[in-house]
VOMI-870449 format. One record per residue: residue number from 1; x, y, z of N, C-alpha, C in turn. Coordinates in steps of 0.05 Angstrom, whole numbers. Example, Ala and Ser with C-alpha at 12.3 -4.5 7.8 and 13.67 -1.06 7.14 Angstrom:
+-----+--------+--------+--------+--------+--------+--------+--------+--------+--------+
! pos !    npx !    npy !    npz !   capx !   capy !   capz !    cpx !    cpy !    cpz !
+-----+--------+--------+--------+--------+--------+--------+--------+--------+--------+
!   1 !    264 !   -114 !    156 !    246 !    -90 !    156 !    264 !    -66 !    156 !
!   2 !    257 !    -45 !    142 !    273 !    -21 !    143 !    258 !      1 !    157 !
+-----+--------+--------+--------+--------+--------+--------+--------+--------+--------+
# end
This chain:
+-----+--------+--------+--------+--------+--------+--------+--------+--------+--------+
! pos !    npx !    npy !    npz !   capx !   capy !   capz !    cpx !    cpy !    cpz !
+-----+--------+--------+--------+--------+--------+--------+--------+--------+--------+
!   1 !   1597 !   2155 !   2348 !   1607 !   2170 !   2326 !   1599 !   2199 !   2329 !
!   2 !   1619 !   2217 !   2327 !   1613 !   2245 !   2330 !   1598 !   2255 !   2305 !
!   3 !   1575 !   2269 !   2310 !   1560 !   2280 !   2287 !   1577 !   2300 !   2270 !
!   4 !   1594 !   2315 !   2283 !   1611 !   2334 !   2269 !   1631 !   2320 !   2250 !
!   5 !   1644 !   2299 !   2260 !   1663 !   2284 !   2244 !   1648 !   2270 !   2221 !
!   6 !   1625 !   2259 !   2227 !   1610 !   2245 !   2206 !   1601 !   2265 !   2184 !
!   7 !   1593 !   2288 !   2193 !   1584 !   2309 !   2174 !   1608 !   2318 !   2156 !
!   8 !   1631 !   2322 !   2169 !   1655 !   2330 !   2154 !   1663 !   2309 !   2134 !
!   9 !   1661 !   2283 !   2142 !   1668 !   2261 !   2123 !   1649 !   2261 !   2100 !
!  10 !   1623 !   2263 !   2106 !   1602 !   2262 !   2085 !   1606 !   2284 !   2064 !
!  11 !   1612 !   2309 !   2074 !   1616 !   2332 !   2056 !   1641 !   2328 !   2039 !
!  12 !   1662 !   2317 !   2051 !   1687 !   2313 !   2037 !   1683 !   2291 !   2015 !
!  13 !   1669 !   2269 !   2023 !   1664 !   2248 !   2003 !   1649 !   2259 !   1979 !
!  14 !   1629 !   2276 !   1984 !   1613 !   2287 !   1962 !   1630 !   2304 !   1944 !
!  15 !   1648 !   2320 !   1956 !   1665 !   2337 !   1940 !   1685 !   2320 !   1923 !
!  16 !   1696 !   2299 !   1936 !   1716 !   2282 !   1921 !   1702 !   2266 !   1899 !
!  17 !   1678 !   2257 !   1904 !   1663 !   2242 !   1884 !   1657 !   2260 !   1860 !
!  18 !   1650 !   2285 !   1865 !   1644 !   2304 !   1844 !   1669 !   2310 !   1827 !
!  19 !   1691 !   2314 !   1841 !   1717 !   2319 !   1827 !   1724 !   2296 !   1809 !
!  20 !   1720 !   2271 !   1819 !   1727 !   2248 !   1802 !   1710 !   2247 !   1777 !
!  21 !   1685 !   2254 !   1780 !   1667 !   2253 !   1756 !   1674 !   2273 !   1735 !
!  22 !   1689 !   2294 !   1742 !   1697 !   2314 !   1723 !   1722 !   2307 !   1707 !
!  23 !   1736 !   2285 !   1714 !   1760 !   2277 !   1700 !   1753 !   2269 !   1671 !
!  24 !   1770 !   2277 !   1653 !   1766 !   2269 !   1625 !   1775 !   2240 !   1620 !
!  25 !   1767 !   2229 !   1598 !   1775 !   2202 !   1590 !   1805 !   2200 !   1588 !
!  26 !   1818 !   2220 !   1577 !   1847 !   2220 !   1574 !   1861 !   2221 !   1601 !
!  27 !   1850 !   2237 !   1620 !   1862 !   2239 !   1647 !   1860 !   2211 !   1661 !
!  28 !   1837 !   2198 !   1656 !   1833 !   2171 !   1668 !   1853 !   2151 !   1657 !
!  29 !   1858 !   2152 !   1630 !   1876 !   2134 !   1617 !   1905 !   2138 !   1627 !
!  30 !   1913 !   2163 !   1629 !   1940 !   2169 !   1639 !   1943 !   2159 !   1668 !
!  31 !   1922 !   2164 !   1684 !   1922 !   2155 !   1712 !   1924 !   2125 !   1714 !
!  32 !   1909 !   2111 !   1697 !   1909 !   2081 !   1698 !   1937 !   2070 !   1692 !
!  33 !   1950 !   2082 !   1672 !   1976 !   2073 !   1665 !   1996 !   2078 !   1688 !
!  34 !   1994 !   2102 !   1700 !   2011 !   2108 !   1723 !   2007 !   2090 !   1747 !
!  35 !   1981 !   2084 !   1753 !   1974 !   2066 !   1775 !   1986 !   2038 !   1770 !
!  36 !   1983 !   2028 !   1746 !   1994 !   2002 !   1739 !   2024 !   2001 !   1745 !
!  37 !   2038 !   2021 !   1735 !   2067 !   2023 !   1739 !   2075 !   2024 !   1769 !
!  38 !   2061 !   2041 !   1784 !   2067 !   2044 !   1812 !   2061 !   2018 !   1828 !
!  39 !   2038 !   2006 !   1822 !   2031 !   1981 !   1836 !   2050 !   1958 !   1829 !
!  40 !   2058 !   1956 !   1803 !   2077 !   1936 !   1796 !   2103 !   1939 !   1812 !
!  41 !   2113 !   1964 !   1815 !   2137 !   1969 !   1830 !   2133 !   1963 !   1860 !
!  42 !   2109 !   1969 !   1870 !   2104 !   1963 !   1899 !   2104 !   1933 !   1904 !
!  43 !   2091 !   1918 !   1887 !   2091 !   1889 !   1890 !   2119 !   1877 !   1888 !
!  44 !   2135 !   1887 !   1870 !   2163 !   1878 !   1867 !   2179 !   1885 !   1892 !
!  45 !   2175 !   1909 !   1902 !   2191 !   1918 !   1926 !   2184 !   1901 !   1950 !
!  46 !   2160 !   1891 !   1952 !   2152 !   1875 !   1975 !   2156 !   1845 !   1969 !
!  47 !   2165 !   1839 !   1945 !   2169 !   1811 !   1936 !   2143 !   1795 !   1942 !
!  48 !   2120 !   1808 !   1937 !   2095 !   1796 !   1944 !   2087 !   1774 !   1923 !
!  49 !   2079 !   1751 !   1933 !   2070 !   1729 !   1916 !   2040 !   1726 !   1917 !
!  50 !   2028 !   1737 !   1938 !   1999 !   1736 !   1942 !   1990 !   1763 !   1952 !
!  51 !   1971 !   1775 !   1939 !   1961 !   1802 !   1946 !   1931 !   1803 !   1946 !
!  52 !   1920 !   1824 !   1958 !   1892 !   1830 !   1954 !   1891 !   1857 !   1940 !
!  53 !   1871 !   1860 !   1922 !   1867 !   1885 !   1908 !   1837 !   1888 !   1905 !
!  54 !   1828 !   1907 !   1888 !   1799 !   1911 !   1884 !   1794 !   1918 !   1855 !
!  55 !   1771 !   1911 !   1846 !   1763 !   1919 !   1819 !   1753 !   1947 !   1820 !
!  56 !   1766 !   1965 !   1806 !   1758 !   1993 !   1807 !   1731 !   1999 !   1794 !
!  57 !   1717 !   2019 !   1805 !   1693 !   2029 !   1792 !   1701 !   2048 !   1770 !
!  58 !   1682 !   2058 !   1755 !   1689 !   2076 !   1733 !   1701 !   2102 !   1742 !
!  59 !   1697 !   2111 !   1767 !   1708 !   2136 !   1775 !   1734 !   2133 !   1791 !
!  60 !   1741 !   2108 !   1798 !   1766 !   2103 !   1813 !   1790 !   2100 !   1795 !
!  61 !   1814 !   2105 !   1805 !   1838 !   2099 !   1789 !   1837 !   2070 !   1781 !
!  62 !   1841 !   2064 !   1755 !   1836 !   2038 !   1744 !   1857 !   2018 !   1753 !
!  63 !   1848 !   1996 !   1765 !   1866 !   1975 !   1775 !   1866 !   1950 !   1757 !
!  64 !   1849 !   1949 !   1737 !   1844 !   1924 !   1722 !   1869 !   1915 !   1706 !
!  65 !   1882 !   1934 !   1693 !   1906 !   1927 !   1678 !   1928 !   1915 !   1696 !
!  66 !   1930 !   1927 !   1720 !   1949 !   1917 !   1740 !   1942 !   1889 !   1748 !
!  67 !   1917 !   1884 !   1754 !   1908 !   1858 !   1764 !   1914 !   1836 !   1743 !
!  68 !   1906 !   1841 !   1718 !   1911 !   1822 !   1696 !   1941 !   1816 !   1693 !
!  69 !   1957 !   1837 !   1693 !   1986 !   1834 !   1691 !   1998 !   1817 !   1714 !
!  70 !   1988 !   1823 !   1738 !   1998 !   1808 !   1762 !   1991 !   1779 !   1760 !
!  71 !   1966 !   1773 !   1753 !   1958 !   1745 !   1750 !   1975 !   1731 !   1729 !
!  72 !   1980 !   1744 !   1707 !   1996 !   1731 !   1685 !   2025 !   1727 !   1694 !
!  73 !   2034 !   1742 !   1714 !   2062 !   1738 !   1724 !   2062 !   1717 !   1746 !
!  74 !   2039 !   1705 !   1752 !   2038 !   1683 !   1772 !   2033 !   1693 !   1800 !
!  75 !   2024 !   1718 !   1804 !   2018 !   1728 !   1830 !   1989 !   1721 !   1836 !
!  76 !   1984 !   1711 !   1860 !   1956 !   1704 !   1869 !   1943 !   1730 !   1878 !
!  77 !   1921 !   1737 !   1865 !   1907 !   1763 !   1871 !   1879 !   1756 !   1881 !
!  78 !   1874 !   1764 !   1906 !   1847 !   1761 !   1917 !   1831 !   1787 !   1913 !
!  79 !   1806 !   1784 !   1905 !   1789 !   1808 !   1901 !   1765 !   1806 !   1919 !
!  80 !   1756 !   1828 !   1931 !   1735 !   1828 !   1951 !   1707 !   1825 !   1939 !
!  81 !   1690 !   1812 !   1955 !   1662 !   1809 !   1948 !   1646 !   1818 !   1973 !
!  82 !   1630 !   1839 !   1970 !   1616 !   1850 !   1993 !   1593 !   1832 !   2002 !
!  83 !   1590 !   1831 !   2029 !   1568 !   1815 !   2040 !   1549 !   1834 !   2056 !
!  84 !   1525 !   1825 !   2059 !   1505 !   1841 !   2073 !   1511 !   1846 !   2102 !
!  85 !   1528 !   1827 !   2114 !   1534 !   1830 !   2142 !   1558 !   1848 !   2148 !
!  86 !   1568 !   1862 !   2127 !   1590 !   1880 !   2132 !   1618 !   1868 !   2129 !
!  87 !   1619 !   1842 !   2123 !   1645 !   1829 !   2120 !   1651 !   1826 !   2090 !
!  88 !   1675 !   1819 !   2084 !   1683 !   1814 !   2056 !   1690 !   1785 !   2051 !
!  89 !   1678 !   1773 !   2031 !   1688 !   1747 !   2021 !   1709 !   1754 !   2000 !
!  90 !   1723 !   1734 !   1989 !   1744 !   1739 !   1970 !   1742 !   1718 !   1948 !
!  91 !   1752 !   1725 !   1924 !   1754 !   1706 !   1902 !   1782 !   1710 !   1889 !
!  92 !   1793 !   1689 !   1878 !   1819 !   1691 !   1865 !   1815 !   1702 !   1837 !
!  93 !   1830 !   1723 !   1830 !   1827 !   1735 !   1803 !   1838 !   1717 !   1782 !
!  94 !   1827 !   1719 !   1758 !   1839 !   1707 !   1735 !   1846 !   1729 !   1715 !
!  95 !   1856 !   1722 !   1692 !   1865 !   1743 !   1673 !   1844 !   1749 !   1652 !
!  96 !   1819 !   1746 !   1659 !   1797 !   1754 !   1641 !   1784 !   1779 !   1652 !
!  97 !   1765 !   1790 !   1637 !   1751 !   1814 !   1645 !   1723 !   1807 !   1656 !
!  98 !   1719 !   1782 !   1665 !   1693 !   1774 !   1675 !   1687 !   1788 !   1701 !
!  99 !   1666 !   1803 !   1702 !   1659 !   1819 !   1726 !   1629 !   1816 !   1730 !
! 100 !   1621 !   1814 !   1755 !   1593 !   1813 !   1763 !   1587 !   1839 !   1778 !
! 101 !   1561 !   1845 !   1780 !   1553 !   1869 !   1796 !   1546 !   1859 !   1824 !
! 102 !   1559 !   1869 !   1844 !   1554 !   1861 !   1872 !   1536 !   1880 !   1886 !
! 103 !   1536 !   1878 !   1913 !   1521 !   1897 !   1929 !   1529 !   1925 !   1923 !
! 104 !   1511 !   1944 !   1925 !   1516 !   1973 !   1920 !   1525 !   1978 !   1891 !
! 105 !   1521 !   1959 !   1873 !   1529 !   1962 !   1845 !   1559 !   1961 !   1840 !
! 106 !   1574 !   1951 !   1860 !   1603 !   1949 !   1857 !   1612 !   1926 !   1839 !
! 107 !   1633 !   1930 !   1823 !   1643 !   1908 !   1806 !   1657 !   1887 !   1824 !
! 108 !   1650 !   1862 !   1819 !   1661 !   1840 !   1835 !   1669 !   1817 !   1817 !
! 109 !   1688 !   1800 !   1827 !   1697 !   1777 !   1812 !   1676 !   1756 !   1810 !
! 110 !   1679 !   1738 !   1790 !   1659 !   1717 !   1786 !   1669 !   1689 !   1795 !
! 111 !   1694 !   1688 !   1805 !   1706 !   1662 !   1812 !   1694 !   1650 !   1837 !
! 112 !   1706 !   1627 !   1845 !   1697 !   1613 !   1869 !   1700 !   1631 !   1894 !
! 113 !   1679 !   1631 !   1910 !   1679 !   1649 !   1933 !   1693 !   1636 !   1957 !
! 114 !   1713 !   1651 !   1968 !   1727 !   1642 !   1992 !   1717 !   1659 !   2015 !
! 115 !   1719 !   1649 !   2039 !   1709 !   1664 !   2063 !   1727 !   1688 !   2070 !
! 116 !   1718 !   1703 !   2091 !   1732 !   1727 !   2100 !   1761 !   1722 !   2108 !
! 117 !   1767 !   1698 !   2118 !   1795 !   1693 !   2129 !   1815 !   1688 !   2106 !
! 118 !   1806 !   1684 !   2082 !   1824 !   1679 !   2059 !   1845 !   1701 !   2057 !
! 119 !   1838 !   1726 !   2064 !   1856 !   1749 !   2061 !   1879 !   1748 !   2081 !
! 120 !   1877 !   1731 !   2102 !   1898 !   1729 !   2122 !   1925 !   1720 !   2111 !
! 121 !   1924 !   1708 !   2087 !   1949 !   1697 !   2076 !   1963 !   1715 !   2056 !
! 122 !   1953 !   1739 !   2051 !   1966 !   1756 !   2031 !   1991 !   1771 !   2043 !
! 123 !   2009 !   1778 !   2025 !   2034 !   1792 !   2032 !   2030 !   1822 !   2031 !
! 124 !   2009 !   1831 !   2018 !   2005 !   1860 !   2013 !   1975 !   1864 !   2007 !
! 125 !   1964 !   1886 !   2018 !   1936 !   1893 !   2012 !   1935 !   1920 !   1998 !
! 126 !   1920 !   1920 !   1976 !   1916 !   1945 !   1961 !   1886 !   1951 !   1961 !
! 127 !   1879 !   1974 !   1973 !   1850 !   1979 !   1978 !   1842 !   2006 !   1966 !
! 128 !   1816 !   2010 !   1962 !   1806 !   2036 !   1951 !   1805 !   2057 !   1973 !
! 129 !   1805 !   2082 !   1965 !   1802 !   2104 !   1984 !   1791 !   2128 !   1969 !
! 130 !   1777 !   2145 !   1984 !   1768 !   2171 !   1973 !   1791 !   2191 !   1977 !
! 131 !   1806 !   2188 !   1999 !   1829 !   2205 !   2004 !   1846 !   2193 !   2026 !
! 132 !   1871 !   2202 !   2029 !   1889 !   2193 !   2050 !   1904 !   2218 !   2059 !
! 133 !   1910 !   2219 !   2085 !   1926 !   2242 !   2094 !   1955 !   2234 !   2101 !
! 134 !   1971 !   2254 !   2109 !   1999 !   2250 !   2114 !   2005 !   2231 !   2137 !
! 135 !   1985 !   2227 !   2155 !   1988 !   2209 !   2177 !   1980 !   2180 !   2171 !
! 136 !   1969 !   2176 !   2147 !   1960 !   2149 !   2140 !   1930 !   2145 !   2145 !
! 137 !   1916 !   2166 !   2153 !   1887 !   2164 !   2157 !   1875 !   2161 !   2130 !
! 138 !   1857 !   2141 !   2127 !   1844 !   2136 !   2101 !   1814 !   2143 !   2104 !
! 139 !   1804 !   2158 !   2084 !   1776 !   2163 !   2082 !   1765 !   2144 !   2061 !
! 140 !   1748 !   2126 !   2070 !   1735 !   2107 !   2052 !   1709 !   2119 !   2042 !
! 141 !   1692 !   2102 !   2031 !   1666 !   2112 !   2021 !   1643 !   2108 !   2041 !
! 142 !   1650 !   2101 !   2066 !   1630 !   2102 !   2087 !   1617 !   2076 !   2095 !
! 143 !   1624 !   2054 !   2083 !   1611 !   2029 !   2091 !   1628 !   2012 !   2110 !
! 144 !   1653 !   2019 !   2113 !   1670 !   2006 !   2134 !   1680 !   1978 !   2129 !
! 145 !   1676 !   1968 !   2104 !   1685 !   1941 !   2098 !   1715 !   1937 !   2103 !
! 146 !   1731 !   1955 !   2093 !   1760 !   1951 !   2095 !   1770 !   1957 !   2123 !
! 147 !   1758 !   1976 !   2137 !   1766 !   1981 !   2165 !   1761 !   1957 !   2182 !
! 148 !   1738 !   1944 !   2177 !   1731 !   1920 !   2193 !   1751 !   1897 !   2187 !
! 149 !   1756 !   1894 !   2161 !   1774 !   1872 !   2153 !   1802 !   1876 !   2164 !
! 150 !   1814 !   1900 !   2161 !   1841 !   1906 !   2171 !   1842 !   1904 !   2201 !
! 151 !   1821 !   1914 !   2214 !   1820 !   1914 !   2244 !   1818 !   1886 !   2256 !
! 152 !   1808 !   1867 !   2240 !   1805 !   1840 !   2250 !   1828 !   1821 !   2244 !
! 153 !   1848 !   1831 !   2229 !   1870 !   1813 !   2221 !   1892 !   1813 !   2243 !
! 154 !   1900 !   1788 !   2251 !   1921 !   1786 !   2271 !   1948 !   1795 !   2261 !
! 155 !   1956 !   1787 !   2238 !   1981 !   1795 !   2226 !   1976 !   1810 !   2200 !
! 156 !   1968 !   1834 !   2203 !   1961 !   1850 !   2179 !   1986 !   1857 !   2163 !
! 157 !   1985 !   1851 !   2137 !   2008 !   1858 !   2120 !   2008 !   1888 !   2115 !
! 158 !   2027 !   1898 !   2100 !   2026 !   1927 !   2092 !   2001 !   1932 !   2076 !
! 159 !   1988 !   1955 !   2081 !   1963 !   1963 !   2068 !   1968 !   1989 !   2053 !
! 160 !   1963 !   1989 !   2027 !   1966 !   2013 !   2011 !   1940 !   2021 !   1998 !
! 161 !   1932 !   2046 !   2001 !   1908 !   2056 !   1989 !   1914 !   2068 !   1962 !
! 162 !   1895 !   2066 !   1944 !   1898 !   2077 !   1917 !   1881 !   2102 !   1913 !
! 163 !   1893 !   2125 !   1906 !   1877 !   2149 !   1901 !   1890 !   2164 !   1878 !
! 164 !   1876 !   2186 !   1870 !   1888 !   2204 !   1851 !   1907 !   2223 !   1866 !
! 165 !   1926 !   2236 !   1852 !   1945 !   2253 !   1866 !   1933 !   2275 !   1883 !
! 166 !   1911 !   2287 !   1873 !   1898 !   2309 !   1887 !   1884 !   2300 !   1913 !
! 167 !   1883 !   2274 !   1918 !   1868 !   2263 !   1941 !   1887 !   2256 !   1964 !
! 168 !   1912 !   2263 !   1962 !   1930 !   2260 !   1985 !   1929 !   2287 !   1999 !
! 169 !   1917 !   2288 !   2022 !   1911 !   2313 !   2036 !   1928 !   2316 !   2061 !
! 170 !   1929 !   2341 !   2072 !   1945 !   2346 !   2096 !   1933 !   2331 !   2120 !
! 171 !   1907 !   2333 !   2123 !   1894 !   2319 !   2146 !   1865 !   2312 !   2139 !
! 172 !   1855 !   2292 !   2152 !   1828 !   2282 !   2148 !   1814 !   2278 !   2175 !
! 173 !   1788 !   2281 !   2176 !   1774 !   2274 !   2201 !   1777 !   2245 !   2207 !
! 174 !   1782 !   2238 !   2232 !   1787 !   2210 !   2239 !   1771 !   2201 !   2263 !
! 175 !   1761 !   2176 !   2262 !   1747 !   2164 !   2284 !   1762 !   2139 !   2294 !
! 176 !   1755 !   2130 !   2317 !   1769 !   2107 !   2329 !   1770 !   2082 !   2312 !
! 177 !   1748 !   2077 !   2297 !   1748 !   2052 !   2281 !   1763 !   2055 !   2255 !
! 178 !   1772 !   2079 !   2248 !   1786 !   2083 !   2223 !   1814 !   2071 !   2224 !
! 179 !   1820 !   2052 !   2207 !   1846 !   2039 !   2207 !   1866 !   2053 !   2189 !
! 180 !   1889 !   2060 !   2199 !   1909 !   2074 !   2183 !   1921 !   2055 !   2162 !
! 181 !   1931 !   2068 !   2140 !   1944 !   2052 !   2119 !   1974 !   2056 !   2121 !
! 182 !   1989 !   2037 !   2110 !   2018 !   2039 !   2109 !   2027 !   2060 !   2090 !
! 183 !   2012 !   2063 !   2068 !   2020 !   2082 !   2047 !   1998 !   2086 !   2027 !
! 184 !   2004 !   2103 !   2008 !   1985 !   2110 !   1987 !   1998 !   2109 !   1960 !
! 185 !   1984 !   2098 !   1940 !   1993 !   2096 !   1913 !   1976 !   2115 !   1896 !
! 186 !   1990 !   2133 !   1881 !   1976 !   2151 !   1863 !   1988 !   2145 !   1835 !
! 187 !   1977 !   2158 !   1814 !   1988 !   2153 !   1788 !   2017 !   2163 !   1784 !
! 188 !   2027 !   2180 !   1802 !   2054 !   2190 !   1798 !   2074 !   2182 !   1820 !
! 189 !   2064 !   2171 !   1842 !   2083 !   2164 !   1864 !   2070 !   2145 !   1884 !
! 190 !   2088 !   2133 !   1900 !   2080 !   2116 !   1922 !   2091 !   2128 !   1947 !
! 191 !   2074 !   2135 !   1966 !   2083 !   2147 !   1992 !   2081 !   2126 !   2014 !
! 192 !   2102 !   2123 !   2029 !   2102 !   2105 !   2052 !   2097 !   2122 !   2077 !
! 193 !   2075 !   2117 !   2091 !   2066 !   2135 !   2112 !   2070 !   2124 !   2140 !
! 194 !   2053 !   2105 !   2148 !   2055 !   2095 !   2175 !   2071 !   2069 !   2175 !
! 195 !   2092 !   2067 !   2191 !   2109 !   2044 !   2190 !   2099 !   2021 !   2208 !
! 196 !   2083 !   2028 !   2228 !   2073 !   2007 !   2246 !   2043 !   2010 !   2250 !
! 197 !   2030 !   1988 !   2251 !   2001 !   1989 !   2256 !   1997 !   1991 !   2286 !
! 198 !   1976 !   2005 !   2295 !   1971 !   2007 !   2324 !   1963 !   1981 !   2336 !
+-----+--------+--------+--------+--------+--------+--------+--------+--------+--------+
# end
């Protein structure tokens, strides 16, 4: 790992984290509503019956309304559970607000735990991001869980990252292990970026 690239990523993450913390409650509510609408349209466009998503933290664009609505429409939604070994387990979402605190203080589902390969059956992956660039490079929060998961899948479905509008950037520092995303979903639009995975 290049120290320069790692330093650039760390500085950018700190700046993005700070920007998110400055958002007002009203800005967050408007963003949540927009994210729900964009994700609903994305799922319909892919005719997805089984998806993976994530439980948003307080500073991320809110995914919970979308998840509950998808479950109520009969879509199977898998939510990630972080493991100490760097892999992700999964649990099937229900339409309640039951949430546990997982590793690193992240919100996690409380349902039956399925192993890492459970995600191989989804039609669409929706993942968190700090930022995404025009080439589909995703900047995560530095733990590599989603890069590892995506990189290990034989038939990876389309992968869309969720960010705020201001976090779609012209370019981002990139390393070999960074997995590109198919597109990015913001509160106002869905961008389709990379059409094929490497």
